[in-house]
C-alpha positions, 0 to 999 in steps of 0.5 A: 496450385497449378490448376488455380494458376491455369484458371487465372491465366485463362481468365486474364487471356479472356479479358484481354481478348474481349478488351481487344475485340470490343470497341471501348473496352481497352481497359479490360486488356490492361486488367488482363495484362496486370492479372497475367503479370501478377500471376506469373510473379506469384508462381515464380515466388512460390517456385523459388521458395520450395528449393532447399539450400544444399548443405 
C-alpha cells in the first residue's frame, strides 16, 4: 500500500513540475495538486481505520 502511495505522489509531483516548466500547461499543475491532496486524504482515512478502540 505504501508503494502505491509513493508512486502516486511521484506522479503528482512530476505533473506539477511539468505544469510549472512548460508554458501553457498550468492545468497539469492543478491536476497534480488535486491528485496529491486526494492521495494524502485517502492515506489519512486508511490509517485512522486501522486503529482499534481501547476496551
